[in-house]
C-alpha positions as CSV (number, residue, x, y, z in Angstrom):
1,M,5.9,0.5,7.8
2,M,4.9,-0.6,4.5
3,L,1.2,0.4,5.2
4,Y,2.5,3.7,6.2
5,W,4.0,4.3,2.8
6,A,1.0,3.1,1.0
7,L,-1.0,5.7,3.0
8,V,1.4,8.3,2.2
9,F,1.2,7.5,-1.6
10,F,-2.6,7.3,-1.4
11,V,-2.8,10.8,0.3
12,I,-0.3,12.2,-2.4
13,A,-2.6,10.7,-5.1
14,L,-5.7,12.4,-3.5
15,I,-3.9,15.7,-3.4
16,A,-2.6,15.5,-7.0
17,G,-5.8,14.5,-8.2
18,A,-7.7,17.4,-6.5
19,L,-5.3,19.8,-8.0
20,G,-5.6,18.5,-11.4
21,F,-2.4,16.6,-11.9
22,G,-3.8,13.3,-13.6
23,G,-0.6,11.7,-14.5
24,I,1.0,12.1,-11.1
25,A,-2.2,10.9,-9.3
26,S,-2.5,7.9,-11.4
27,A,1.2,6.9,-10.8
28,T,1.1,7.7,-7.0
29,S,-2.2,5.7,-6.7
30,G,-0.6,2.7,-8.5
31,I,2.3,2.7,-6.2
32,A,0.0,2.9,-3.2
33,Q,-2.1,0.0,-4.4
34,I,1.0,-2.2,-5.1
35,L,2.4,-1.5,-1.7
36,F,-1.0,-2.1,0.0
37,F,-1.4,-5.6,-1.9
38,L,2.3,-6.4,-0.9
39,F,1.5,-5.6,2.6
40,L,-1.5,-7.8,2.6
41,V,0.6,-10.7,1.3
42,L,3.4,-10.2,3.8
43,F,0.8,-10.0,6.6
44,A,-0.9,-13.3,5.6
45,I,2.6,-15.0,5.5
46,S,3.4,-13.8,8.8
47,L,0.1,-15.0,10.2
48,I,0.6,-18.4,8.6
49,M,4.2,-18.8,9.9
50,G,2.9,-17.7,13.3
51,L,0.3,-20.5,13.4
52,V,2.8,-23.0,12.2
53,R,5.4,-22.1,14.9
54,R,3.0,-22.6,17.7
55,R,2.3,-26.3,16.9
């Protein structure tokens, strides 16, 4: 779900950048970047926890 929202904010940033709204584009791309890295961290934690539980 978090990856979905990161992609949504990325698309909004692309559209805003294409239309010339620089401030909105940079803000939404920043949000998308934060959400994407948060997704990666949570994904890595869930993988580690899954490997630990198998043992």
